[in-house]
C-alpha positions, 0 to 999 in steps of 0.5 A: 891522345897522349901528352908528349913526355917532354911537354907534360906539366906536373904542377898542381894548381886547382884550376888548370887552364889551356891558353888562359881559358877557364870555363866557370859553370853556374852550377857544378855538373853534379850536385850533392848534399855532402862534400866529397871525401878523400880519394882512394889511391885507385880513384885518385889515379883514375880521376887524374887520368880522366882529367888528362883526357879532358885536358887533351879533349879541350886541346884537340878540339882546336885541331878539329875546328881548323878542318871541320868548319861546317861543324863549328857549332857542334865543336864549340858545344863539345869543347865547352862541355870538356872545359866545364868537365875539366874544371869540375874534375880539377876541383874534385881532385883538390876537394879530395886532397889531391893535386890537379896536374896542369895540361900539357902544351900539346898532345899526340892525336890518333889521326893525321888530321888533314881534312873534314873526314879525318877531323870528324874521326878525331872528334870521335876518338876524343869522345871515345877516350873521354868515355873510356876514362870516365868508365875507369873512374866508375870502376875505381870506387864505391863512393856514390858521389864520385860514381855519379860525377863520373857517370855524368862524364861518361854520359856526356861523352857517349852522347857526343860520340853518337852525334859525331858518328851520325855526322860522319855517317858511321853506323851504328851511331851508339854502342852498348858500352861507350868507351869500351873496345 
């Protein structure tokens, strides 16, 4: 999924929200003893791409929900996970001394969603894209805290991807390296 160039917002607020929503976790997705440090240029770029993937996921699950009503509980859980990860990622960027770009108003999706089958395919694509973005963050840094943060994002997306594949009847449900073609 990509943001249309004409609608992508470039401002840098700490807590981006889509439609005024903000998920506030009781605790951070990863807990560390030390505060996160500044981000290297490679880590910054990868983390901003991961934030963009999370922002796109939050938006795209609204489209999935419109067509896959029988999957409402799964969609709500997935969207909630992406909301939490989006907000935690924005906060991590700010803690690292960077800006957290706002989400775009709309995103291009990989599938022309017109029924349950295509909605489930979009859900798989959302999770693949998120997993891919988090894999890039892991590979962009040697910082143990950031790698752990990214590993949680990758793991969450991989589990959701496997669940969507199972619901859609796509085999194998899991892959050795989620987010990698």
